[in-house]
C-alpha positions in Angstrom: 134.4 68.5 43.0 131.6 68.7 45.5 131.6 66.9 48.8 128.9 64.3 49.4 128.8 65.3 53.0 128.8 68.8 54.5 131.0 68.4 57.5 134.8 67.8 57.3 135.9 64.5 58.7 137.3 64.7 62.2 140.1 62.2 62.7 140.0 60.7 66.2 143.6 61.1 67.4 143.2 57.9 69.5 142.9 55.8 66.3 146.1 54.8 64.5 146.3 56.7 61.2 146.9 53.4 59.5 143.6 52.1 60.8 140.6 54.1 59.8 137.6 52.6 61.6 136.2 51.8 58.1 138.8 49.1 57.6 137.8 46.7 60.4 134.7 48.2 61.8 136.1 48.8 65.2 139.1 50.3 67.0 141.0 47.1 67.9 144.5 47.9 66.6 145.4 44.2 66.7 142.9 43.5 64.0 144.4 46.2 61.9 147.8 44.8 62.3 146.6 41.3 61.4 144.8 42.6 58.4 147.8 44.5 57.2 150.1 41.5 57.7 147.6 39.3 55.8 147.6 41.8 52.9 151.4 42.1 52.8 151.9 38.4 52.9 149.1 37.3 50.6 148.2 40.1 48.3 151.3 42.3 48.0 153.3 39.6 46.2 150.5 39.4 43.6 151.3 42.9 42.5 154.6 41.9 41.0 156.0 45.4 41.4 159.6 46.4 41.1 161.7 49.6 40.7 160.4 50.1 37.1 156.8 49.9 38.1 154.2 52.7 37.8 151.4 52.4 40.3 148.0 54.1 40.6 146.4 53.4 43.9 142.7 54.5 44.0 141.5 54.9 47.5 145.0 55.3 49.1 143.5 56.5 52.4 146.0 57.5 55.0 148.8 55.5 53.3 148.5 52.2 55.2 149.6 50.2 52.2 151.2 53.1 50.2 154.1 53.1 52.6 155.1 49.6 51.4 154.7 50.6 47.7 156.3 54.0 47.3 159.8 52.9 48.2 159.7 50.0 45.7 158.4 51.5 42.6 159.5 54.2 40.1 156.3 56.2 40.0 153.4 56.2 42.5 150.1 58.1 42.3 147.8 57.7 45.3 144.3 59.1 44.9 141.6 59.5 47.6 138.3 61.4 47.7 138.7 62.2 51.3 140.8 65.4 51.5 141.7 64.8 55.2 143.3 61.5 54.3 145.4 63.1 51.7 146.4 65.8 54.1 147.5 63.1 56.6 149.4 61.0 54.1 151.3 64.0 52.8 152.6 64.8 56.3 153.6 61.2 57.1 157.4 60.9 57.5 157.3 57.1 57.4 156.3 57.1 53.7 159.1 57.5 51.2 158.2 60.3 48.8 160.3 60.7 45.7 159.9 63.3 43.0 157.7 60.8 41.2 155.4 60.2 44.3 152.1 62.0 44.2 149.1 62.0 46.5 146.0 63.6 44.9 142.7 64.6 46.4 140.2 63.7 43.8 137.2 61.6 42.9 137.9 58.9 40.3 135.4 60.8 38.0 137.4 64.0 38.3 140.6 62.2 37.8 139.3 60.6 34.6 138.3 64.1 33.3 142.0 65.1 33.6 143.2 62.3 31.4 
């Protein structure tokens, strides 16, 4: 896999790791919290996941939503093209990681070639 950009991403330590600037377009953490609450209340129930579920999350980022999924499901695979996001999510202690929890640095095209 080749990078689309030449420089590694530098994560600004003043930004909450659950809130990449891409999400809301600014650094206002209250907007990130509001957006996460909205997703958990309105979209998360639509997933209908349970302890027997197998989940593939494409674009898992730093794990903002992953942390609510991994503890509920049997198997979880999170994929992101940004290696630095995968590095962060693998180190997070607030995300339950079972033997069947995987975080993979890959493009979706590369992932499809593995299948």
